[in-house]
N, C-alpha and C positions, 0 to 999 in steps of 0.2 A: 503041828508040834515041832517038826524039823525046822520049820521056818523060824520059830521063836528061838530055838537053840542056835541056829545059824546067826541070827541077829545078835544074840547074847555073846557068842564067841567073837564075832566081829567087833562088838563094842569093847570087850576085854582086850583084844589085840590092839585096837586103836589107842585106848587109854595107856596101855603099857608102852607102846612105841612113842607116844607123846612125852611121857615121863622120862624115858631114856634120852630123848633128844634134848630136853631141857637140862638135865644134869650134865651131859657132855658139853653143852655150850658154856655153862657156868664155870667149868674147870679149865677152859681154854684161856691161857694167858701167854702172850707172846713176849719174850724177854725184850725184844726191840722196842715194843710199846712202852715198857717200863723205863728203859734207858732213855728214850727220847722225851718222855713226859717229865722225868726228873731233870734232864738236861735243860729243858725249857724253863724250869724253876730256879736254876742256879744263877747267882749274881755274876757280874762280869769279873769281880775279884776272885771268886771260886774258879771260874772258867780259865782264868789266867794261869792257874796252877796245873791245869789238865793238858796233857799231850794228846792232840787229836780232837775227835768229836765224840758224840754219844755212841757212834758205831764201834768205837774202840773199847767200850766198857764191857765188863762182864757182870752178870746178875745171878744171884742165887737167893733162895729163901733160907732164913736163919731164925732161930729163936733168940730175940734180943736179950742180952745180959748187960748189967750196968758197966761192966769192965770193957765193953766193946766200943763205947763212944758216948757222946753227949746228945741227948734227945730233949725236945721241948715238952713232950707229953709223957709223963712217967707211967701212964697206964699201959704203955707198950712193953714195959719190962716183963719178960717171961712169955711174950707173945710172938707169933711168927710175923716177920717183916721181910721186905726185900732189902738186900744189901747190894748196892750198885757200886762197882769198883772201877774207877776211872784211872788210867795210867797217869802218873805224875810227870809234870814238865820240869820240876825243879829237882833238887838233890835226891839221889836214891836213898839217902839216909832217912829222909822224912817219910818215905813210903808213898803208896798210891793214895788217891783221894777217895775215901769211902763215904757213901751217902746212904742213909736208911730211909725207906719209904713205906707208907701204909700199903698193905697188899690189896686193899679194896679201892682206894682213891688214887694211889700212886703219888700222894702228896708227901713232900719231904718232911720227915719227923726229926731228923738229926744227922750228925756227921760222925764218922769214925775218928778215933784218935790217930794223930800222926806223930811219930817220934821226934 
């Protein structure tokens, strides 16, 4: 009887540990990966306006609103996306170059407005 209880307890522990490992792996996102993935998708024209490289960008998750920029897929309005902010190479009046990306695929979905 103790043998069956021990096997059952071991099984429960293994299932629990496996579930915890999977959830912690799916929540890991490294901002550098997003910055670099988006940088690789930028055209030369867009890169011309950026001071530095992908390493100089900042990234944060935001809930996209229509007033934030122009996106190709309107289904992202009201959803959480990455906003990657690259320092601008041109006039300070224009502001930085903001790029929006899908949180799952890191694919560019649009650009922030510049003044």
